[in-house]
N, C-alpha and C positions, 0 to 999 in steps of 0.2 A: 504494500500500500503506500502510495505517494504521500509525503508530508511537507508541511510548510510551517513556520513559526509564526506566529501572531504579528511578529515586526515585520516579516516578510510581506505579508498581506497587507499590513498597513501602509508600507513603502509603495507597493504596486498601487494602491488606492489612492496614494497621495501624488504619484505620477499621472493618475488620470486614466489608468488602466480599467477596462470594463470587466469586471468580474462577477461570475455566478456564484453568488455566496448562500447558502441554505443553512439555516440555523436548525437544529434540531430539538433544541429544548422545549420545554413546556411552554403553554401560551402565557401563564403566569410568570414564568421565567424572562420572557422575551420582553413582558410590560415594564420590566425594572430596566430595560435597555438592550439594544443591539446593534450591529454595525450598519450604519445606514446603507439602505438598498438590499439588504440581506431577507431572503423570503423564509418565514417561518412554516416548516413541515415538522411538527414532534416525531421523534423517533418511531412511536408505535404507529403513525400513518405513512412512513415512507414507503412501505410496500405496496399500500392501496394507492399513492399518489406518483407513483413513480412515472406512471404513464403521461403526466403533466411536464415532464422534464425531456429535452432534446439530447439523444445520444451523440449528436454531433458536436456538443459544448462539454466545455470542462468545469466540473463544479467543484467548489470548496465547501466542506461540510465543517460546521462549527458546533460547539456546545459548550457547557461550562467549563469542562476540564480536558477533555480531548478523547473521553472514553466513550461517550454515545456516538458522538461524531464518528469515530473510527468503526463502531458496528454498522453505522448507518452507510459508510465508505464501502464497508466489505459486502452489505447488502446490494449497493447499487454496481461496484464491480462485478459481482457475480451475475448479474443480467446485462453486462455490457456496456455500462455507463463510465465515462472517464470522471474520475474524482480524485480530490487532495483532501486529506485531513489536517486542519489547523491544529497542529499541536499545542497542548497547553491551553487550548479554549479561552472563552471570556476570561477566565481567570489572570490570563498572561496578555490580554487585550489593552493597550494604552492609549489607543485613537479614539476618536469621535464615537458617539453613541447617539441612537435616537428614541 
């Protein structure tokens, strides 16, 4: 599984890169703040909503610490999606939140 640090993601966003971010935390966790532009798909719904994703795009998976996003990454990879897990999750995030 490919991984990227929170800092690497932040640098790309600050450069104006268009990233496909998926936050797999629960809705109430996301209410406390998420990376701007991230789409919330709670981990338990990833398998049911993967049809909403485009297999030609690469997705960066985010959670609180990196564990749930790692599981989501494995699930999506096994179905042919290109994914990167954001290691350290939101606990490591120092950038803007919305």
